[in-house]
C-alpha positions as CSV (number, residue, x, y, z in Angstrom):
1,M,9.0,37.4,-13.0
2,K,11.5,34.9,-14.4
3,F,12.2,35.2,-18.1
4,S,13.8,32.7,-20.7
5,Q,17.0,33.8,-22.0
6,G,15.9,34.7,-25.3
7,V,13.6,36.9,-23.7
8,A,15.7,38.6,-21.3
9,A,18.5,39.1,-24.3
10,R,15.7,40.8,-26.1
11,I,14.7,43.0,-23.0
12,A,18.5,43.6,-22.5
13,V,18.8,44.9,-26.1
14,A,15.6,46.9,-25.5
15,A,17.1,48.6,-22.5
16,A,20.3,49.7,-23.9
17,G,18.7,51.1,-26.9
18,G,16.2,53.0,-24.7
19,L,19.5,54.4,-22.8
20,V,20.6,56.3,-25.7
21,L,17.2,57.6,-26.6
22,A,17.1,58.9,-23.0
23,G,18.5,62.0,-23.7
24,T,16.4,63.0,-27.0
25,A,13.2,61.8,-25.9
26,G,10.9,61.0,-22.8
27,A,10.6,57.1,-21.5
28,A,7.5,55.7,-22.9
29,F,5.3,53.5,-20.2
30,A,2.7,50.7,-21.6
31,A,-0.7,50.7,-20.0
32,E,-2.3,47.1,-19.9
33,V,-5.7,47.8,-21.6
34,G,-7.0,44.2,-21.1
35,S,-6.5,40.5,-21.2
36,D,-7.8,37.3,-21.6
37,D,-7.0,33.6,-20.9
38,V,-6.3,30.6,-23.4
39,T,-6.9,26.7,-22.2
40,V,-4.2,24.8,-23.9
41,S,-5.3,21.1,-23.8
42,V,-4.2,17.5,-25.3
43,D,-5.6,14.4,-25.1
44,I,-2.8,11.8,-24.5
45,E,-3.9,8.0,-24.8
46,A,-2.3,5.2,-22.9
47,V,0.6,3.6,-24.6
48,E,0.3,-0.1,-24.3
49,G,2.8,-1.6,-22.0
50,D,4.0,-4.9,-21.0
51,G,1.9,-5.2,-18.0
52,A,2.6,-5.2,-14.5
53,L,2.2,-7.5,-11.2
54,T,0.6,-5.4,-8.6
55,L,-1.1,-4.9,-5.1
56,T,-4.2,-3.2,-4.3
57,V,-5.9,-3.1,-0.8
58,A,-9.5,-2.0,-0.6
59,G,-9.1,0.4,2.5
60,D,-6.4,2.2,4.5
61,S,-7.8,1.2,7.9
62,T,-9.7,-1.1,10.1
63,S,-10.8,-1.4,13.6
64,L,-10.9,-3.9,16.3
65,T,-13.8,-4.3,18.5
66,E,-14.0,-6.3,22.0
67,N,-15.2,-10.0,21.7
68,A,-16.4,-10.3,25.3
69,E,-17.4,-13.8,24.8
70,A,-13.8,-14.8,23.8
71,G,-12.0,-13.3,26.6
72,E,-9.9,-15.1,29.2
73,P,-9.6,-14.3,33.1
74,T,-6.5,-12.5,32.6
75,L,-6.7,-11.4,29.1
76,R,-9.3,-9.4,26.7
77,Q,-9.9,-10.2,22.8
78,F,-10.4,-7.7,20.2
79,D,-11.4,-8.9,16.8
80,G,-11.3,-7.4,13.3
81,E,-11.1,-7.9,9.6
82,L,-8.2,-7.0,7.2
83,P,-9.5,-5.1,4.1
84,T,-9.4,-7.3,0.7
85,V,-6.1,-7.5,-0.7
86,T,-6.2,-8.2,-4.4
87,V,-3.1,-9.0,-6.4
88,T,-3.5,-8.6,-10.4
89,D,-1.0,-9.8,-13.1
90,T,-1.5,-8.1,-16.6
91,R,2.1,-9.5,-18.1
92,D,2.4,-11.6,-20.9
93,A,3.0,-15.1,-19.2
94,A,5.5,-15.7,-22.2
95,A,7.8,-12.8,-20.8
96,I,7.7,-14.2,-17.2
97,N,10.4,-16.0,-15.7
98,A,9.2,-20.0,-15.6
99,E,10.7,-20.0,-12.1
100,A,9.3,-17.0,-10.7
101,Y,6.6,-17.1,-8.1
102,W,4.8,-14.5,-6.3
103,Y,3.2,-14.2,-2.4
104,V,2.1,-11.4,-0.4
105,V,3.4,-11.1,3.7
106,G,2.1,-9.0,6.4
107,V,4.1,-7.4,9.5
108,A,2.4,-5.4,11.9
109,S,4.2,-2.5,14.5
110,D,3.5,-2.6,18.1
111,F,0.1,-0.7,19.1
112,V,1.2,2.6,20.5
113,G,-1.7,4.0,22.8
114,P,-2.3,7.1,25.3
115,G,1.1,8.1,26.7
116,Q,3.1,5.9,24.6
117,A,1.6,2.7,26.2
118,L,2.3,-0.2,24.0
119,I,0.8,-3.4,23.1
120,G,3.2,-5.6,21.2
121,A,2.9,-6.9,17.8
122,D,3.2,-10.4,19.1
123,R,-0.2,-9.9,20.8
124,L,-2.0,-9.5,17.1
125,G,-2.6,-12.7,15.1
126,W,-4.5,-13.7,11.7
127,T,-6.3,-16.4,10.1
128,P,-5.6,-15.8,6.3
129,R,-8.9,-16.6,3.8
130,L,-8.7,-16.8,0.2
131,I,-11.9,-15.0,-1.3
132,D,-10.9,-15.8,-5.0
133,E,-8.3,-18.0,-5.6
134,G,-9.0,-18.8,-9.3
135,D,-9.7,-21.9,-11.2
136,T,-6.4,-23.5,-11.1
137,G,-5.9,-24.3,-7.4
138,L,-2.5,-22.8,-7.6
139,V,-2.8,-19.9,-4.9
140,N,-2.6,-20.9,-1.3
141,E,-3.4,-19.0,1.7
142,G,-1.2,-18.6,4.4
143,Q,-1.4,-20.7,7.7
144,P,-3.2,-18.8,10.7
145,V,-0.7,-17.0,13.0
146,A,-1.7,-17.0,16.6
147,T,-0.7,-14.4,19.4
148,S,1.9,-15.0,21.8
149,Q,-0.8,-15.3,24.6
150,D,-2.0,-18.3,22.7
151,D,-0.2,-21.7,23.9
152,G,0.4,-22.7,20.5
153,T,-1.5,-26.3,20.7
154,D,-4.2,-25.0,18.4
155,P,-4.1,-27.3,15.9
156,A,-4.8,-24.8,13.0
157,A,-1.6,-23.1,13.8
158,P,0.5,-25.6,15.8
159,G,3.5,-23.8,17.5
160,N,2.9,-20.6,15.6
161,N,1.8,-18.7,18.5
162,V,4.5,-15.3,17.5
163,G,2.2,-12.7,16.3
164,L,2.7,-10.5,13.3
165,V,6.0,-9.8,14.2
166,D,7.7,-11.0,11.2
167,Q,6.8,-11.3,7.7
168,E,4.0,-13.8,7.8
169,L,2.3,-15.2,4.5
170,L,-0.9,-13.9,3.8
171,Y,-1.6,-15.9,0.5
172,G,0.5,-16.6,-3.1
173,L,3.1,-18.8,-3.3
174,A,1.9,-19.1,-6.8
175,P,4.1,-19.7,-10.1
176,S,3.7,-16.7,-11.9
177,A,4.0,-17.7,-15.3
178,E,1.8,-20.8,-14.9
179,I,-1.1,-19.2,-13.7
180,R,-0.9,-16.2,-16.2
181,G,-0.7,-18.8,-19.1
182,S,-4.3,-20.2,-17.8
183,G,-5.6,-16.8,-18.4
184,E,-6.2,-16.0,-14.6
185,S,-5.1,-12.3,-14.0
186,S,-6.6,-11.5,-10.4
187,W,-6.7,-13.1,-6.9
188,T,-8.2,-11.9,-3.5
189,A,-8.0,-12.5,-0.1
190,D,-8.3,-11.2,3.5
191,A,-8.1,-12.0,7.0
192,S,-9.5,-12.3,10.5
193,L,-7.4,-10.4,13.0
194,T,-7.3,-11.1,16.8
195,L,-5.6,-8.8,19.6
196,K,-5.1,-10.2,22.8
197,A,-4.2,-7.5,25.5
198,D,-3.9,-8.0,29.4
199,R,-7.2,-7.7,31.5
200,D,-5.6,-4.3,33.1
201,V,-4.3,-2.7,30.1
202,A,-4.7,1.1,29.9
203,P,-7.8,2.3,28.2
204,G,-7.8,4.5,25.4
205,E,-7.1,4.3,21.5
206,Y,-4.3,2.2,20.3
207,S,-3.0,2.0,16.6
208,S,-0.4,-0.1,14.7
209,I,0.5,-0.3,11.1
210,L,0.1,-3.4,9.5
211,T,2.6,-3.2,6.3
212,L,1.4,-5.7,3.3
213,S,4.2,-6.4,0.8
214,L,4.2,-8.2,-2.5
215,F,7.2,-10.1,-3.4
216,E,8.3,-12.0,-6.8
217,D,11.2,-14.5,-6.1
218,I,12.9,-17.1,-8.5
219,E,12.9,-20.6,-7.2
């Protein structure tokens, strides 16, 4: 058992006295005859702060399922949905730098499967979709990012057939102070996900980490 310095000092003094008395009296032993617990509680109210710019995601996982109708002779396609991503800003607009703007980006790791088999992150693409952009129209969704297996001629993502190997815009590029000044405080988006694997890919469960990050920069 660990004691505070004050308690330890008092015990030391009592022990010294006991040594002095040892020659004249027998040692006394204390016997516990009962005990009870006391619950100590305190209600601490929240402190009003300056607010914050935050990111939340509706789930920590999602699954892709095969889309047989969209497959190609040499490729298999798997589709899914990114959980809803919400940005919330509760700061005072007057306290935000007038040149600040926020945005959310995503980058994926390679898919790792049985026996450490890999499907590169370049095989995963997405199409961002704004769910709630607010009333100002200042929040923008990112451009579609096609997979490396696409030819780059899709008019929705011209030449952007690189996959999610680098930070790609989900949504944002919004002037923080301006949209907070309008009274808006929350915006949401998600994305459709597409993975294209080789037709002869090794069967089994594969997984990747898709990292979503919220940034605020100064122009």
